[in-house]
Wavefront OBJ file of the C-alpha trace (Angstrom):
o trace
v 58.187 123.057 220.157
v 58.238 121.343 216.733
v 62.059 121.461 216.701
v 62.266 119.791 220.122
v 59.896 117.015 219.011
v 61.838 116.545 215.778
v 65.175 116.334 217.614
v 63.700 113.887 220.148
v 62.292 111.726 217.352
v 65.626 111.696 215.486
v 67.570 110.779 218.622
v 65.109 108.007 219.474
v 65.221 106.541 215.960
v 69.020 106.732 215.927
v 69.290 104.901 219.248
v 66.872 102.178 218.087
v 68.867 101.709 214.872
v 72.099 101.348 216.838
v 70.467 98.869 219.226
v 69.110 96.716 216.387
v 72.544 96.615 214.701
v 74.263 95.570 217.946
v 71.651 92.886 218.584
v 72.192 91.358 215.134
v 75.956 90.895 215.630
v 76.747 87.541 217.194
v 80.154 86.430 218.399
v 81.342 83.037 217.228
v 84.408 80.899 217.631
v 86.181 79.592 214.473
v 86.768 75.845 214.180
v 90.531 76.376 214.595
v 91.516 79.060 217.088
v 94.283 81.563 216.413
v 96.693 79.902 218.852
v 96.075 76.417 217.413
v 96.697 77.815 213.947
v 99.943 79.532 214.999
v 101.278 76.286 216.493
v 100.363 74.336 213.347
v 101.910 76.914 210.999
v 105.078 77.110 213.095
v 105.482 73.328 212.766
v 104.625 73.496 209.047
v 107.252 76.181 208.410
v 109.959 74.196 210.177
v 109.382 71.042 208.096
v 107.217 71.286 204.968
v 107.493 74.657 203.199
v 108.113 74.910 199.445
v 109.455 78.475 199.583
v 112.339 80.179 201.414
v 111.069 82.526 204.138
v 114.491 83.610 205.448
v 114.359 87.003 203.647
v 110.728 87.728 204.612
v 108.803 89.162 207.550
v 105.306 88.311 208.685
v 103.114 91.257 207.636
v 99.614 90.213 208.654
v 97.573 87.400 210.149
v 93.817 87.504 209.716
v 90.753 85.266 209.662
v 89.036 85.614 206.286
v 86.443 83.888 204.153
v 88.219 83.074 200.901
v 85.828 83.062 197.974
v 87.510 80.737 195.536
v 91.259 81.345 195.205
v 93.215 79.222 196.041
v 90.159 77.475 197.516
v 86.780 78.476 198.919
v 86.306 78.527 202.691
v 87.243 80.176 205.976
v 90.972 80.388 206.637
v 93.652 81.998 208.774
v 95.785 83.932 206.262
v 99.480 84.576 207.019
v 101.049 87.167 204.679
v 104.815 87.484 204.303
v 106.702 90.334 202.601
v 110.357 91.055 201.884
v 112.551 92.445 204.658
v 114.012 94.892 202.147
v 111.046 96.502 200.364
v 110.467 95.106 196.870
v 107.478 95.036 194.578
v 105.451 91.854 194.320
v 106.454 88.295 195.080
v 104.713 88.222 198.469
v 103.921 84.841 199.944
v 100.811 83.751 201.824
v 99.984 80.667 203.825
v 96.295 79.774 204.022
v 95.368 77.603 207.013
v 91.785 76.535 206.330
v 89.549 75.683 209.267
v 89.263 72.080 208.046
v 93.039 71.740 208.593
v 94.332 72.074 205.017
v 97.377 74.328 204.539
v 98.150 75.955 201.173
v 101.184 78.106 200.326
v 100.518 80.755 197.703
v 103.029 82.881 195.746
v 101.760 86.322 194.623
v 103.234 87.848 191.507
v 105.577 86.610 188.799
l 1 2 3 4 5 6 7 8 9 10 11 12 13 14 15 16 17 18 19 20 21 22 23 24 25 26 27 28 29 30 31 32 33 34 35 36 37 38 39 40 41 42 43 44 45 46 47 48 49 50 51 52 53 54 55 56 57 58 59 60 61 62 63 64 65 66 67 68 69 70 71 72 73 74 75 76 77 78 79 80 81 82 83 84 85 86 87 88 89 90 91 92 93 94 95 96 97 98 99 100 101 102 103 104 105 106 107 108
């Protein structure tokens, strides 16, 4: 009988913990949506880039909070790597939710 009560208590506490974690997560919409950012970056890459992206592929796009480098704030981060695998020299484009766009060169 003690085992049944213990198992019931553990299951109940586990379900309450899961419920409280789900209740604390709130969905929110960033200031610049993904599709708005893609359109802006596409226009930026056709006119204003400092680097040559012809030998690179898009590796990743993600919404991140950047904590200081190249600037602090929430941004859509576009990472580009070489088509032929090489070490280093990846490029990133940071599209901050206030509209600023920064190109960043990783490596030497």
